[in-house]
SELOKOL-584149 format. One record per residue (C-alpha): residue in three letters; x, y, z. Coordinates in steps of 0.5 Angstrom, whole numbers, plus 500, padded with zeros to 3 digits. Layout:
BEGIN
AlaXYZ
...
//
This chain:
BEGIN
Unk500500500
Unk506505501
Unk508504494
Unk501505491
Unk499511495
Unk506514495
Unk509513489
Unk504517485
Unk506523489
Unk513523487
Unk511529482
Unk511533488
Unk516531493
Unk522528489
Unk525523494
Unk519519493
Unk522517486
Unk526512491
Unk520507491
Unk520506484
Unk527502485
Unk526495487
Unk533495490
Unk530499496
Unk524496496
Unk526489497
Unk530491502
Unk525495505
Unk521488505
Unk526484507
Unk527488513
Unk520489515
Unk520481514
Unk525481519
Unk522486525
Unk515482524
Unk518476526
Unk522478531
Unk517482534
Unk511477534
Unk515470534
Unk516470541
Unk508472542
Unk506466538
Unk511461541
Unk507463548
Unk500462546
Unk502455542
Unk504452548
Unk498455552
Unk494452546
Unk498446547
Unk499446539
Unk505443539
Unk509437535
Unk508430537
Unk514426534
Unk513419531
Unk515413536
Unk518410529
Unk523416527
Unk530417530
Unk530416537
Unk534423539
Unk528427536
Unk523424542
Unk526430546
Unk523435541
Unk516432543
Unk512439546
Unk515443541
Unk510449538
Unk508447531
Unk505452526
Unk510457525
Unk509458518
Unk504462520
Unk508468522
Unk513467516
Unk506468512
Unk505474516
Unk512476515
Unk511475507
Unk503477506
Unk505485510
Unk511487507
Unk508485500
Unk502489501
Unk507495504
Unk512495499
Unk510491492
Unk505493487
Unk500489488
Unk496490481
Unk502486478
Unk499479476
Unk506476478
Unk505478485
Unk497476485
Unk499469483
Unk504468488
Unk499470494
Unk494466492
Unk499460492
Unk501462498
Unk494463501
Unk492457498
Unk497452500
Unk498455507
Unk490453508
Unk492446506
Unk498446510
Unk494449516
Unk488443516
Unk494438515
Unk497441522
Unk491442525
Unk488434524
Unk495432527
Unk495437533
Unk488437535
Unk485430532
Unk490427533
Unk491424526
Unk498421525
Unk498423518
Unk494429519
Unk490431512
Unk490424508
Unk495424502
Unk490424497
Unk486431499
Unk493434500
Unk495432493
Unk488433490
Unk489441493
Unk496442490
Unk494439483
Unk487444483
Unk493450484
Unk497448479
Unk491446474
Unk489453475
Unk495457474
Unk497452469
Unk491454465
Unk491462466
Unk498462464
Unk496458458
Unk490461456
Unk491468459
Unk499469457
Unk502476458
Unk507473453
Unk504469448
Unk510467444
Unk513463451
Unk507461454
Unk508454453
Unk516455453
Unk521451456
Unk528454457
Unk534450459
Unk540451463
Unk546452460
Unk543453453
Unk542460450
Unk536462446
Unk533455447
Unk526454448
Unk522448447
Unk515449446
Unk510443450
Unk503446448
Unk497444451
Unk502439455
Unk505445459
Unk499446464
Unk500439466
Unk508440467
Unk505446472
Unk502442476
Unk508437477
Unk512442479
Unk508445483
Unk507439487
Unk513436487
Unk516442489
Unk511443495
Unk512436497
Unk520436496
Unk520441501
Unk515438506
Unk519432506
Unk525436507
Unk523439514
Unk525434518
Unk531437522
Unk531444526
Unk534449521
Unk533445515
Unk528446511
Unk529454513
Unk536455511
Unk535451505
Unk529455503
Unk533461505
Unk538459499
Unk534458495
Unk530464495
Unk536468495
Unk537465488
Unk531466485
Unk531473488
Unk537475484
Unk534471478
Unk527475478
Unk531482478
Unk535480472
Unk529477468
Unk525484470
Unk531489467
Unk532489460
Unk539490460
Unk541485465
Unk537479461
Unk540481455
Unk546481457
Unk545473461
Unk541471455
Unk535471460
Unk528472457
Unk526479459
Unk519480462
Unk516486464
Unk514487471
Unk517480474
Unk522485478
Unk517485483
Unk517478484
Unk524480488
Unk520484494
Unk516477494
Unk522474495
Unk525479500
Unk520478504
Unk520471504
Unk528471505
Unk526476511
Unk521472514
Unk525465513
Unk532468516
Unk528471523
Unk524464523
Unk531461523
Unk532464529
Unk528461533
Unk527455529
Unk535453529
Unk537447534
Unk534446539
Unk528449536
Unk523453539
Unk518452534
Unk517448528
Unk514451521
Unk510445520
Unk506443514
Unk503450514
Unk510453512
Unk513447508
Unk508446504
Unk506452502
Unk514455501
Unk515449497
Unk509451492
Unk511458492
Unk518457490
Unk515452485
Unk511457481
Unk516462482
Unk520458478
Unk514458473
Unk513465473
Unk520466471
Unk521460465
Unk526456470
Unk523450471
Unk528445469
Unk534450474
Unk529450479
Unk532441480
Unk539445481
Unk537451485
Unk534447489
Unk538440489
Unk538438496
Unk530438496
Unk530434490
Unk535429493
Unk531428499
Unk525427496
Unk528421491
Unk531418497
Unk524416499
Unk521415492
Unk527410492
Unk526408499
Unk519406498
Unk519402490
Unk525398493
Unk521396499
Unk515395496
Unk519391490
Unk522386495
Unk516386499
Unk513383493
Unk518378491
Unk522376497
Unk516376501
Unk520381505
Unk521389505
Unk528391504
Unk531398505
Unk536402501
Unk537407507
Unk537406514
Unk531411514
Unk528416509
Unk527421507
Unk535422507
Unk537426512
Unk535421518
Unk540416514
Unk546420516
Unk543421523
Unk542414524
Unk549413521
Unk551417528
Unk552423525
Unk550429530
Unk544433527
Unk547439527
Unk553436522
Unk547434518
Unk544440518
Unk549444516
Unk552440511
Unk546440507
Unk546447507
Unk553447504
Unk550443499
Unk545448498
Unk550453497
Unk554449491
Unk548447488
Unk546455488
Unk553456486
Unk552451480
Unk545455478
Unk548461477
Unk554459472
Unk549457468
Unk547464466
Unk554465465
Unk556458461
Unk551459455
//
């Protein structure tokens, strides 16, 4: 609202021109998000404790996790506030990219909230039934895919797929692009959700991924930078940088309370939501395949679960007894059971996340 109300007054007050700079509004959004988390997170943690909105640790997980039982969950709520409020203050909410991202956040936030609610209050071990959760994600993906395909802002690239490491190479998917959008959003949402199993792990990795896409969105919205790096120029995409900056501020602030020993977990309210948001941003920026590299750790975690479940079912059918490839999936639990300290797992996975982030940025220069 600050941007919409004050920026038009620049002809009367010259210093308001600063609101026209994406860099200024992005910084303001990140700082606003940080302040929101630092001010309200302690209050939220206290209230969650009072209302017994706490995590119930599963008995078949690593035994070291049992001490985490009773830690407040649904911390994604404070991140949502730290994103939505700065976006309304500093971004152009008339921008259709911002509107799509807000819809994605709210829709998947509701799905994640219901999932956490059923776990905490109804004591359903698995929360929202998987098929219902997946249905909600698919509906969102279809809605976004249909909108982008039938009401494109740039018709010439509406179904195009860009290829990392190659400049000016576009692969048109036609009508199948709609289903590809569904795959990206549901896959990204669930991959981040699976990764959220150790104190600070998903929050740190989301921060790294968010920072990379903030840089990409800024470049995509500038004709000079995008031309130099052979990225598709998309006017208006720079506003996504403000959304991502608010996310980054929210994640960093939340990590203060989520680092080991965690005072609060983001829960599915947060992990499902921001996995979907990251997937949607990759789609909007036409960097869907690059998401596989930027979020490499999320991809590895998801693949480890697929391998574990598939191999277990295959061996159970063939030999009558299911066998496992990993000690436990997702992969971070495998290393825990091998004797790695939780902090070591988290920090090493963060390092991998940084490596993937750097590799993804290199793809823009090697073209």
